[in-house]
Residue, then its C-alpha position, 0 to 999 in steps of 0.5 A: m110344071a105348067i099344069f101345076k102353075l095353071i091350077t094354083t094361079n087360076l081359081v076356076t081351074s082350081f075349083i074344077v080340079f078340087a071338085a073332081v078329086e072330091i067326087v072321085l073320093v066320095v065315089f070310092l068311099y061309096i064303093v068301099m062301103g057297099r062291098k060287104s053290104p047290100f044296096s042302100i038308098w040312104r047310103l047313096l043319099g048320104c054320099i051325095v049329100l057329103n059330096i055336095a058339102f065338099v064341093a060347096a065348101t071348096f067353092l066358099v074357100l076359093f070364091t068368097g075370100d074376096y077381102q084380106a087384111s092389108p099387107v102394107d106396113a105403114s109403121p115408118i110414117a109414125e117415125i116422121s118428125s114435124g120438121q121432116i113433114t115440112h120437107l114433104e114436097d121436096a121429097i116428092d120432087r126427088f122421085e122424078e129423078l128415079e129410073f123406075i118412076i114413069r109417067w110423071e106429072s105435076d101441076v101447080k094450082s092457081e091462087n084461088h084453088y084449095l090445092r097448092k100442087t098435085y103430083s101423079f106418077y107410077w112406080k114400075n116394079m119388075d119382080p114381080e112385074s107390076l105398077l104402083n099408082i101414086t097421087v099426091f095432093l098438097y093442100k093450102d089449108e091443113q084442116r081441109a086436108i084433114h076433112s078430105f081424108e075423113l071422107s075417104r074412110e069408107g069400105k073395109h079398112t084399118y085406120i092408124n092415127n099417129g101422134n106426129n100429125t100423120e094418119v093412114l088408111l090401109f084398105d083391105a086387099k080385095m079381089i075384083r069381080t068383073s064381066d071379064t072374069y064372069y064375076t068370079p074373082d081373078t088371082k089378083k088382089y087390089i091394094k089401096s092405101e091412103m096417107r095424110i102427112g101434114d097438109a098433104i094426102i098421098k093415095v097409092s094403089e096397085s094389084q098383085k097376085f094373091y101369092n105376091l101380096d108380101k111383095n107389094i110396092t106400097n111398102k117400098f114406096i113408104v120406106l123410100l119416102c121416109d128415108i128421103l125425109n130423114d135425109a132432108e132434115 
């Protein structure tokens, strides 16, 4: 069971295992084909080319799928009313009371600052074990919030413009290549989303194993935030 888990969760191990199996299969094919016919250099070259093609295809499948459409469902935001949007700051304050919220920080800005207030906190999830990083920017001028949101539209993403003065950017989930993984992607995918709700911008990010993308915490955060807003009005 431990070996199976290692194969399915470590891409380098998966590649080595699949490549070894493919080599064995091509060698077996070469032996079977040569039983009733004399040695042929063309048959040998054909099997070598076939093996290279199999290994290359395996590499492409495992290591070039860095991007994947965001698994986040932001549809509840489209249901927020204009009245509920005015209660956003109170709704964010409610999160401080929740037991799974950690490292809570809030900062009221000075009168000459373009922001009214900022929040920074984490949602700690146990199953699967992960953290959602949440940052909230409350602007004094809604137009500045709109302009700032426009500047975020870089990279592969899905843009959603709702008819209730809200916008959403769902960035493609991506694997991160670093020197720690020898610039091959690890088994985690980075999920980043950004929402503009009236004069506020909310940025959330997390990382999940590629097989846990459907269990992302961002969905839970969006649902809970909208539920609190529904209760506030």
